[in-house]
N, C-alpha and C positions, 0 to 999 in steps of 0.2 A: 481395637483398631484406633490408630491415632491419625486424625485428619488435620492437616495444616493448610489452611487456605491463605492465598497471597504469601506463599513461602518465600518469595523473592524479597520481601521486606527485610529479611534477615541480612541481605547483602549490604544494605545501607545502615545497619545497626552498629557498625564499628565493632568494638571489642565485645560488647554484649552479644551481638549476632554471631561472632566467631565462637564464643563460648557455647552458645545454644547449639550451633551446628556440630561442634565437637561432641557435645553431649548426645545429640541425635545419632551421630555415627556410632557412638559406643552403644547406645540403646538398640540400634538396628542390628548390631552384632549379638548383643546379649539376649535379645528377645526375638530373634529371627524365626523361632519355632512357634511362638504363641501370639505375635502381634503383627498386624498389617499396618504399614506406614504409607500414608498417601500425602503427596505434596501437590498442591494445585495452584494455578495462577495463569496469568496471560502468557502466551507462547514465548514472545521475545524475552520477557523478564525472567521466565523460568529457565531459558537457555543460559542466562547470566548466572542464575542461582546454581545450576549444575556445574558451572566452571569455577566456582570459588573454592571448591575443595574436591580433589579427585576421589575422595572416599565416598562421596555421595552417589555419583552416577554408577560407580562400580557395585553399589549395593542395591540399586533399583532394577528390579527384574523386568518391569513392563512400563512402557510409555504410551499414553493415549493422547491423541490430538483431536479435540472436538472443534470441527469447523463452525464458522459463523453461520447462522441461519440465512438461507437465501431469501430474496425479497418476497416471493410468494409464500414462503413459510412464515415470515414475519407478519404478513397480511392475514394469514389464517389465525395466528395467535391474537392479533388485534381484534378480529371478529369474535373469536371465542371469549375474550375478556369483556368486550363490549356487550355481547349477548348475556354473559353472566351478570353484568352490572345492570341489565335491564334496558339497554339503549338500542335503538334501531338506527340503521345507517341509510341515509338518503343517497340518491344517485349523484355521482360525481365525487363522493368522498373517497372511494377506493383509489381512484387515479391520483388524487392529491396525496393521500397517505403513502401510496406506493412510491411516489416521487421523493417523499421525505426519507423513506427507508433506503432507496437507491443512493440518495445523496450522502447519508451519514454512515452507510455500511462500511465504507473504505477507511473510516477513521481508526487509528490504532486504539485498542482497548474498547472497541464498540461493545455496548452493553447488551446486545441481543434482546432477550426477554425483558430485561430491566429497562432498556430504552423504550420498548413498547409501553410498559407501565408508566414511564415518565411522560410519554407523548399523550397517552390517554388522560392523565391527570391534567395536562395543559388544555386538552380539548374540552374536558368537562368544565374547567374553570372558565374558559372562553365562552362556552355555551351559557353558563350562568350569568356572565356579564352582559351577554347580548340581550337576553330576554328572560329575566328571572321569573316573571309572573305568567309566562306562557304555560298553558295547561298541558301542552304536548312537549314538556321539558325533556322527555326521553328520546326525542328524535334529534339526531346529529346531522346537521346540514354541512354542505361544503364550506360555507362561510365560518363554521366553527373550527375548522382545521387551521392551525397557525401557519404562517408563511415560513419558509425556510430561513429567510433573513431574520425573522423574530427569534427563531430557535438558535441561530448563530449568535445573536446578541446576548443570549442567556447561556451560551455554552461555557461550561466551567472547566473544560479540559486544558485550557491555556494554549491550545493549538491555534495557529492562524488558518482560518477557513475561508474558502472562496464564497462570495455571495453571488449566486447565479444571476441575480438581477443587475449586477454591476460588471458582469463579464462582457467585454467588448469584442467586436468582430476581429480587431487586430490581435487581441489576446488569443482568440481561437486559432487564428492563422499562425501566430508565433508558436503556439503549442503544436500545431500540425507539422510545421517545419522541424521543430525540436524532436518530436517523436519519430518523424521520418528520418532524421539524422541517425538516431539509434538503429532504426530498422534497416536502413540502407547499409550501415556499417556491418551489421550482423550478416546481411546478404553477401556483402563483398568479401568479408574475412572468413566466413564459414567457420566459426569457432566452435567451442564446446557448448554453445548456446543454440537451442532450437526454438526459433520464434513461433509462437502460437497465434498471437493476435495483436493488431494495432488498431486503436480507436481513439476518438475524441469524445469527451464527455464533460458535463458541468458538475464535477464531483467536489466533495468537501476539501480534499487534500490535493487533488491534481485535476487538470483539465484534459489530460490524455494519458495513455499508457501503452507501452509495448510489453506484452506478457510473453514469457519464454520459460522453458525448462532447461535445466543444465544436464548435459550428458554425463553419465556416471563413470568418469575415469579421471585420473590425474592429468593436469594440464601441463603442456610443455611451455618452455620459455617464450616461444613465439606466440602461442595461444594466449598466454597471460598478457603479453604486450598488445595483442589484438583486443583483449577485453578492456584494457586501459583506453585504447582508442575508441571502442564502442561506448564506454561511459562518457567520454569527452565529445562524442559526435553530435549530441544534442546541442550543446553550447556552440560547437563549431558551425552547425547549420544556422543557428540564430545569427551568428556573426556574418556568415556568407549572405544571408537574405535580408538582415536588418542592420548590419554594421555593428551590432553589439549584442550582448546577452544579458538577461535579467537575473535576479537573485534566485529564481526558481531552479537554477542549475546547481545549487549548492550540494545537494545530496549526490548527484552524479560525480561532481568533483571530489567529494569526500571518498567515494568508492574507488575512484581512480587513484587517489593518493594512497589509500590503504593497500591496494594491489601493488603499486610501485614500491612502497616501503617493504612489503613482505618479500617481493622479489629480491631486493638488495639485502635486507637485514635478516630475513628468516630463511629464504630458500637458497641464498648465495648465488643468484642468477644475475649476471650482468655482462653485456657485450663490452668490447673494448671501446672506450669513449663514453659509455653509458654506465657510470659508476655511482650515480646519485639518483634518488627518486625524481628529482627535478629534471634530470636528463631524460628519463623515461617518459615523463609527462610532456616535455617539449616535443619529443619525437612522436609520441602518440597523437598529440595535437596536430602536428604537421601531417601525419598519415590520415587522420580523420578529415581534416580540411580538404585534402587532396581527393578523397573519396566523395565528399559532398559536392565539390566542384565538378567531378566527373559525371555525377548523376543529377546535376542541377535541374535540367529540364524535366527529367523524369520525376523528381521530387515535387516540382511545381504542379505537374499534372495530377499526381496522386493526392496532393494536398487539397486540390479542388474537390475531389471525391470525399475525402475525410470531413471537410467542412460541411458537406451536405448530409453527413450522418452515416456514411458507409463505413462498415467495419471490414477489415481485411484479415483473413486467416493467413498463416504463414505461407501456405501454398498459393493463395490468391495474390498475395503481395508479390511473390516471386514472378508470377505470370504477368502482373502489371508492369513490373520492372523490365522484363524482357520485351513486353509490348511497346513501351515508351522509349526503350533504349535502341530499338532497331531503326 
C-alpha cells in the first residue's frame, strides 16, 4: 500500500510535482493488481489535485469524504483526552470550550482532533501560569480556558477572523440584511437552489449564512442568470439599507463573476445585448436590487427576528415572507 498524505502539495511543486504525478499514474497502471494507492488531504485542495491530470481520477476507484467532527463530538474528544491526562473539569468549562469549537469549526482546514490537542495544550499552559503551586493542579476551571480573542491572536492560518468581542450591533444588522438579500432572491427566482436554513452567528469566518443544496440537474441560461443575481443580492441589500456594501461581499462577487464568465466563454450562452460578463453582472445587479426593493418591508421584519437569534428553515422563511408580504 502507498499512502500519500497532503497529496495536493504536488500541485504547487511545478515540474517536480508533474514528474511525480506522471510516475504515480504509471505505477497505478503497472501495479494495479498488487498495490493500493491512497491519496489523502483536505477536500477543496484534493479537488484541485484531481483536476491537474485526467489520468488520476480515472484510475481512482473510490472516494471517501470524512466530515468534520460536530461540536458535541469534539467535546467528547476533549473530555477523553483530559481524563487520560489526569485532569478534572469544573462547572462552566464545557460551555466555554463548546463555544470555542463552534467558533473555529467553520474555518477552512479545521484541524478536528488536532485542534482539540492544541486547545488542551493552551489550557494546561494557562493553568500552570495561574497557580503553579496549587496542590489541586489537576482541576481545570473556567478561568483556565483561553478567550476566543486570545486564540485569534495566535492563529497561524493567515485567515482574517472575526473577534466576537468586537462585533457591533450594526455589523449584525448588516449581516442580517445581507443574508436576507440572498434568501429573498432564492425565494423570488426559485432557481436550482433549495434553501435549507438562514441564520446569524458570531463565527470565525462569517457572521451569518444561508445554507442550501443544489438540485441535481443541468441549469438553463435563465437559471444561471438568476444565480448571478442571487450571488449579488447580498451586496444589493446592503446598498438598499445602508447605501453601501463592505468588503465582506467579495466572495459573492467572485462567484457571480465566475458564473458570468462561464456562461459567455464556456457555455456559449448570451442574450442579444448581453455579450460580455460585465453585461450579465450589471443586469443581475439590476434584477437583484429590484427584488430587494420589492420585499424591503418584509426583509426588515425578518431581520428583527434574526438579530434576536432565530434561525429559519427554508419552509419557515417562505411562510414568514408570505406573512409579511400580505
